[in-house]
C-alpha positions as CSV (number, residue, x, y, z in Angstrom):
1,M,-0.1,0.1,-0.1
2,C,1.1,3.8,-0.4
3,H,0.9,5.5,2.3
4,D,1.0,9.5,2.3
5,R,1.4,10.4,6.1
6,S,4.6,11.5,7.2
7,S,5.5,10.2,11.1
8,Y,5.2,12.3,14.0
9,E,9.0,12.9,14.5
10,T,9.4,14.1,10.8
11,K,6.7,16.5,11.4
12,Q,8.6,17.9,14.6
13,F,11.9,17.9,12.4
14,Q,9.7,20.4,9.5
15,R,8.4,22.3,11.9
16,A,11.7,22.8,13.9
17,I,13.6,23.7,10.4
18,N,11.2,26.0,9.4
19,Y,10.7,27.5,12.7
20,P,13.5,27.9,14.6
21,I,14.0,29.5,18.0
22,N,13.9,33.4,18.5
23,N,13.3,33.9,22.2
24,L,15.4,32.0,24.5
25,K,14.9,32.8,27.9
26,F,17.3,30.8,29.6
27,L,19.7,32.8,27.4
28,K,19.6,36.5,28.8
29,N,23.1,37.0,29.1
30,V,23.6,35.5,25.5
31,S,23.8,38.2,22.6
32,I,23.7,35.8,20.0
33,H,20.1,34.7,19.1
34,Y,18.4,32.6,16.5
35,H,15.9,34.4,14.1
36,K,13.6,33.5,11.4
37,N,15.0,33.8,7.9
38,F,14.4,37.1,6.4
39,F,12.4,35.5,2.9
40,Q,9.6,33.5,4.9
41,T,9.4,30.4,4.1
42,R,6.1,28.2,3.3
43,T,4.9,25.6,5.6
44,I,4.9,22.5,4.0
45,T,1.2,20.7,4.0
46,P,1.1,17.1,2.9
47,I,-0.5,16.6,-0.4
48,K,-2.5,13.8,-1.6
49,C,-0.7,12.3,-4.3
50,T,-3.0,11.1,-7.5
51,I,-0.3,8.2,-8.3
52,C,-1.0,6.9,-4.6
53,F,-4.7,7.0,-4.7
54,L,-4.4,5.5,-8.3
55,W,-1.6,2.5,-6.8
56,N,-4.7,2.0,-4.5
57,I,-7.0,1.3,-6.7
58,V,-5.1,-1.0,-8.8
59,D,-3.4,-3.1,-5.4
60,T,-7.3,-3.6,-4.5
61,F,-8.3,-5.3,-7.9
62,V,-5.1,-7.1,-8.4
63,Y,-4.6,-8.6,-5.2
64,A,-7.8,-8.8,-3.8
65,I,-11.2,-8.4,-6.0
66,I,-9.8,-10.3,-8.8
67,P,-8.8,-13.4,-6.6
68,F,-11.9,-13.1,-4.7
69,L,-14.2,-13.6,-7.7
70,I,-12.1,-16.0,-9.5
71,I,-12.0,-18.2,-6.3
72,L,-15.8,-17.0,-5.7
73,T,-17.2,-18.2,-9.2
74,S,-14.9,-21.3,-9.6
75,S,-16.4,-22.8,-6.4
76,I,-20.1,-22.0,-7.1
77,I,-19.4,-24.2,-10.6
78,I,-18.1,-26.8,-9.3
79,I,-20.9,-27.2,-6.1
80,I,-23.5,-26.6,-9.3
81,K,-22.2,-29.2,-11.4
82,I,-21.6,-31.7,-8.8
83,Y,-25.3,-31.1,-7.8
84,E,-26.8,-31.6,-11.0
85,R,-24.4,-34.8,-12.1
86,R,-25.9,-36.4,-8.8
87,R,-29.3,-35.7,-9.2
88,S,-28.9,-37.2,-12.8
89,M,-27.0,-40.2,-11.4
90,A,-30.0,-41.1,-8.8
91,N,-32.4,-40.6,-11.2
92,S,-30.6,-43.1,-14.0
93,G,-29.9,-45.4,-11.2
94,G,-33.5,-45.9,-10.2
95,K,-34.7,-46.3,-14.0
96,C,-31.8,-48.6,-15.0
97,H,-30.9,-50.3,-11.7
98,I,-27.0,-49.5,-11.6
99,N,-25.1,-50.8,-9.3
100,R,-25.5,-49.4,-5.7
101,R,-21.8,-49.5,-5.0
102,I,-21.2,-47.4,-7.8
103,I,-23.8,-44.8,-7.2
104,S,-22.4,-44.7,-3.6
105,S,-19.0,-44.0,-4.0
106,Q,-20.0,-41.4,-6.4
107,D,-22.2,-39.8,-4.0
108,N,-19.5,-39.6,-1.5
109,S,-16.8,-38.1,-3.7
110,S,-19.8,-35.5,-4.7
111,I,-20.3,-34.9,-0.9
112,L,-16.3,-33.9,-0.4
113,L,-15.9,-32.0,-3.3
114,I,-19.2,-30.3,-2.1
115,V,-17.5,-29.9,1.8
116,I,-14.2,-28.8,0.9
117,N,-15.5,-26.2,-1.4
118,C,-17.7,-25.1,0.9
119,L,-14.4,-24.9,3.8
120,F,-12.9,-23.1,1.2
121,L,-15.4,-20.3,0.6
122,I,-15.8,-20.1,4.4
123,M,-12.2,-19.8,5.7
124,T,-10.6,-18.2,2.8
125,G,-13.6,-15.4,2.0
126,P,-13.4,-13.2,5.2
127,F,-9.8,-12.6,4.4
128,N,-10.4,-11.5,0.9
129,M,-12.8,-9.1,1.7
130,N,-10.8,-7.9,4.6
131,L,-8.2,-7.4,2.1
132,I,-11.1,-5.1,-0.3
133,I,-12.5,-3.1,2.7
134,Q,-8.9,-2.4,4.3
135,S,-7.5,-1.0,0.5
136,I,-10.4,0.9,0.1
137,S,-10.5,2.6,3.6
138,N,-6.9,2.8,3.9
139,Y,-6.7,5.8,2.0
140,F,-9.7,7.8,3.7
141,F,-8.9,6.6,7.1
142,S,-5.8,7.9,8.9
143,K,-6.3,7.3,12.5
144,S,-4.0,5.0,14.3
145,S,-6.8,3.4,16.1
146,S,-8.5,2.2,12.8
147,I,-5.4,0.8,11.5
148,K,-4.4,-1.1,14.7
149,I,-7.7,-2.5,14.2
150,F,-7.3,-3.8,10.9
151,L,-4.1,-5.0,11.3
152,Q,-5.2,-7.3,14.2
153,L,-8.1,-7.9,11.9
154,N,-6.0,-9.2,9.0
155,Q,-3.6,-11.4,11.2
156,F,-6.7,-13.3,12.8
157,L,-8.2,-13.7,9.3
158,R,-4.9,-14.8,7.8
159,L,-4.6,-17.3,10.5
160,I,-8.2,-18.9,9.3
161,Q,-6.9,-19.1,5.6
162,N,-3.3,-20.6,6.8
163,S,-5.1,-23.2,8.9
164,Y,-7.1,-24.4,6.0
165,H,-4.4,-24.7,3.4
166,A,-2.3,-26.7,6.6
167,L,-5.6,-28.8,7.4
168,S,-7.2,-29.6,3.3
169,F,-5.1,-32.9,3.4
170,I,-6.5,-34.2,6.9
171,F,-10.4,-33.1,5.6
172,Y,-9.6,-34.9,2.6
173,C,-8.6,-38.1,4.5
174,V,-11.2,-38.0,7.0
175,I,-13.7,-37.5,4.6
176,G,-13.3,-39.3,1.6
177,N,-12.8,-43.1,1.7
178,K,-11.2,-43.3,-1.9
179,F,-8.7,-40.7,-1.2
180,R,-7.6,-42.4,1.9
181,S,-7.4,-46.1,0.1
182,S,-5.6,-44.0,-2.9
183,A,-3.4,-42.0,-0.7
184,L,-2.4,-45.0,0.9
185,S,-1.6,-46.9,-1.8
186,L,0.7,-44.1,-3.4
187,C,2.6,-44.6,-0.1
188,R,3.0,-48.0,-0.2
189,L,3.7,-48.0,-3.9
190,T,6.7,-44.8,-3.1
191,Y,8.1,-47.0,0.0
192,S,8.8,-50.4,-2.4
193,K,9.8,-48.2,-5.3
194,S,12.3,-46.6,-2.6
195,F,13.3,-50.1,-0.9
196,Q,13.9,-51.5,-4.6
197,V,16.0,-48.5,-5.6
198,I,18.0,-48.7,-2.5
199,F,18.7,-52.7,-2.7
200,G,18.9,-52.6,-6.3
201,H,21.9,-50.3,-6.6
202,Q,23.6,-52.3,-3.7
203,Q,23.1,-55.7,-5.9
204,I,24.8,-53.7,-9.1
205,Q,28.0,-52.7,-7.2
206,T,28.4,-56.3,-5.6
207,S,27.6,-57.9,-9.2
208,I,30.6,-54.9,-10.4
209,I,32.6,-56.4,-7.8
210,L,32.1,-59.9,-8.9
211,R,32.6,-59.3,-12.5
212,C,36.2,-57.8,-11.9
213,L,37.2,-60.4,-9.5
214,E,36.1,-63.2,-12.2
215,R,38.3,-60.8,-15.0
216,K,41.4,-61.1,-12.7
217,R,41.2,-64.6,-12.0
218,I,40.7,-65.4,-16.1
219,Q,43.8,-63.1,-16.8
220,S,45.6,-64.9,-14.4
221,L,44.9,-68.4,-16.0
222,I,45.5,-67.1,-19.4
223,P,49.4,-67.7,-20.1
224,T,49.8,-71.2,-18.7
225,T,46.4,-72.3,-20.9
226,T,48.5,-70.4,-24.0
227,S,51.9,-72.1,-23.9
228,T,49.7,-75.6,-23.5
229,S,48.0,-74.6,-26.3
230,T,51.1,-74.3,-28.7
231,D,52.9,-77.1,-27.8
232,S,50.1,-79.2,-28.7
233,D,49.6,-77.5,-31.8
234,N,53.2,-77.4,-33.4
235,K,52.7,-81.1,-34.1
236,P,49.7,-81.4,-36.2
237,I,51.0,-78.1,-38.0
238,S,54.1,-80.0,-39.2
239,N,52.7,-83.6,-39.7
240,S,50.4,-81.2,-42.1
241,L,52.8,-79.6,-43.6
242,N,54.9,-82.5,-44.5
243,T,51.8,-84.3,-46.1
244,N,51.0,-81.3,-48.1
245,L,54.6,-81.4,-49.7
246,S,54.4,-85.2,-50.1
247,I,51.4,-84.8,-52.2
248,R,52.7,-81.9,-54.4
249,K,55.8,-83.6,-55.0
250,S,54.2,-86.8,-56.1
251,Y,52.0,-84.7,-58.4
252,I,54.8,-82.5,-60.1
253,T,57.0,-85.7,-61.2
254,Y,53.9,-87.9,-62.5
255,G,53.0,-84.6,-64.5
256,S,56.7,-84.1,-65.5
257,V,56.9,-87.6,-66.8
258,Q,53.9,-87.8,-68.8
259,K,54.8,-84.7,-70.6
260,R,58.2,-86.4,-71.5
261,V,56.4,-89.1,-72.8
262,K,54.5,-86.9,-74.8
263,I,57.5,-84.7,-76.3
264,L,59.3,-88.2,-77.0
265,H,56.6,-89.6,-79.0
266,T,55.9,-86.6,-81.3
267,A,60.1,-86.9,-81.7
268,V,60.1,-90.3,-83.2
């Protein structure tokens, strides 16, 4: 809020500057006296600022009137729609013989929403109304007693509003059976997920350690296995080389003999 009132100390200071001391009874033997200025200065009078007045109007609409209207209209619309739906479900249940459990659960949820919205309006509406009245009357009433009364009332109504915000979850748990069951299932799910995450992380760490140990053991066994494998593999390689060479030699001699025979036959 924009206050255009100066405090008592500032007024006294301004009065002392504009009207300095000119008669001192306790300084009779002193020749120095304080006198008023030659050019008479004007007394400072509080001027009502138009900017402050406009700002109070804007503040009232933005922070008090508009939020209260939005809350009020939305709550009324919710209550009316729930009441109409409840009546339609009751009529359809009487005609079509729908399951009574479904109708009772929907009735409980509708009652829950109506009660919560009514509590919301009862516990938060007076604070918004007080803000509207305070923002409008703060500019016109400048008495300190009225300001103290508004401050005390504002604190009391703010306490009621904060108590609603703090106790709304308890209201839902007390009134709504479905909300209570879903809240319990959600708590159980989060607990089980956190349990799995904690122990799953520990299992991952243990599996990584076991893999590292197995890898080290395998690396320590690799040199002995390679030495034995090389000794056993040399013999079949040499045997295969000898067999290949013998096969190739026989093939070459046979071919060369045939060629010579053919050449001699043609020469004759």
